[in-house]
Phi, psi and omega in degrees: 000046180229017176304320185296309180304322181289328180291317179299323176303313182297330177286322180288334178269358178069030184224066182293155177295118178272124190239138172247128177247129174249115181096111183243054176280208181302310184300311182293318179298323178303308184304306184301332180289331177272331184298333186287344179248003178276148175263152172079010176234164174216114173284101185283316180212154176233119178248127179204149181291341181244073186303314182302320179292327175297315183293320179300315181293322177297321175296316180299328179265012170106003175292145174275139187304318182303332184291346189248024188258006180295138184273338180195182186294314185290332174289326181289324176297316182289323187257356179074020180251193187233134184259123172265133182208150174275350188257086180298323181297315182293322175301315178292318181284346177302325181084015185269332192264153177260325183229131172255128173258110183262112184227034180283330187085351180267125179302314190292316177299318184296316180294316176301309180288336175290311182294332177282326177294314179300320177297333184267356181072044179241137173293151181236127170253120185259087176285350183268083179298330181294331175283315180308323183282342178279321182204027185302317175306317181295313181300315184297319180294321182294316178301315186291317178299330177273358181086014180251167179252134170245128191221146169284166189261121178293140187106324168282154190294322182303320177293322181290321178293316177304323178296319175304313183293320178297316176300319183289315181290325173306315182287349183092003180279154173275126178279116180272309183200152175216148181179212185207176175252166179194170171260111186213153175217147181305327181290345186288344181297339184264008187291149176233170173304342180276333186257352196301318188293319178295321181283332176288337178092036186227144179287129183300331176290321178292323176300317180294312174305324179279359184063034182278139182278115182295328179290316179292318177296326178296334177292331175291317185288316188280358177097354181297314182290323176300318174299312182304303186297325179285332179287323174297323177295313179303311180295333182272344190238343182088359167295158181236144182301159166288156189303321182258014181085207181278144178258343180054052176295142172296138180192134171279173177302323186281343183267358189306316185285332177285326183271313185265060168225173193283155177316319191289348176249008175099005179263196189253350188282145173279343179203169173269146179080052181223185176248151175207153176237124185267144187264151173270003180236143173280168181296336176269014176072007171285150182286143179278134176285139181058049185282169186239040188305321188249009190250190179222158182211170169213146177240126185234175181206173174213148172270011184253120181305320186291319176301319179293326175300315177300326175302315183286322182297328183254027171066028176295161178278085187264160175275188185290340179271343186072014178270327178251146176220159179235146168236150180216157169249123190292332190213174170218153193241011175047235186296344178295338185256006189293341182300334175298320180292315188300307179300314181298316182290307184286329188255330181252344182075025185243135173281155170265069185092135181197139181296138178233003177191180183238093181245346187221153172218159176239118186243170183273127178237142184289130178283338186203177174290125178257147181263151176300144181078353175296147176263122181287149184243013171069202190301130178077007186263208188260354190252310187230160170232162186261131181242130174282127180224160173299141184299324182292325171297320178293315181302308187290326182264001175069039189278148181272132176296141179306324180292349181252004181262035184236129174064034175236155186262141177279143179275336188202169179300144180222120182289153176305136176097347183286138172281121182294137177251166178298328177299339187278343190228159171264121184224166180253109185287346185274343185289159190293321181292325175294316178299314182298314181301310182299319182293326176292318178301319182295316188284319189256348187289336181294339180281343181238025172111013177094164186278125174287113180272344178208159179292140175254009180279000000 
């Protein structure tokens, strides 16, 4: 509990943490709004393809215009101001920043910027979970080998869930399940950017006025984002997915321990030590009371009767047997909380969650009957949704990661509900993201049964 004191020390010694941000969308803007009140840091550069929009947003969230007048990285260092640029590569290669925050949401861009930062001796906070689930285990290992830190982003739900898991294990509890809440129904897997707002529960005109990206929000609705985030949790914690992925059972905050426990004890889980996402909608589409739509949770247990007795004595949220209990956090604040990662990475050399193995994957499933020569539009689009699967299943069967199901052509017709295989698409093995993915499969595949050299679909 001394991160703030350590940040103050960096201010007093005149050596603030120099930060470069790539991608100033919603997450990045939320962080920038808090960065203006944080001590011990200097936003040295912000890289985004829409620089003018970034400048406008900074002014809207309270930045002074004079703070945005640096002409390059070195000028930003000398003047204490911030450089706005379209050129993320130049900002990274300049060598002036200590920590890179990657928040573009693009798997290819995220992997490219991360590899470049590691080569330059820069710590990486990967707010781009889409990139993390494509090759995070490899990126984290490369960073460690270079003496750098690779970290998930505090404020995003995966890092918060990892903190729950670390707390439980440190205290000696057995982790039964960890996860988050969302608004989901089984029919939502077929949602598209055209149907998203009604399913999300938002007036389309309000969404348009708010500048909300329908494709991004559709990823929340169709289950893809939940799969991505729980895959990141599994790879960072060693938990393993359920055999058929996420079930999205309806559950209130008070029902977590009753619902998210194994089948053999009356719950919905196929195994102990897994992830799940609970829905704020019942099967009849009515709202769940006391839902956990924006929160995170963990379910723990103990084989000690005295410990289980204490669960009840101290008001824990227990199941009907008293054997399982749950803790939850009702909300998360995304970029507003990212300062925790910045301080932990730069001052302690510790990630706020980082992949340490490959136990889960998020693969592409056809939303509808797809035709040969169609171009897939990736996460949140009209063609595919993302499903969490065990990594050995993905690896053995040659399944296509959701992050690589974008801007690629189908080679033949694919029926609705089919999990896409490499044999189904045309792809370029020579591009950086494919090379990185293949390197990760080669390096980590032996731990889950060997490298799949061809599709078995």
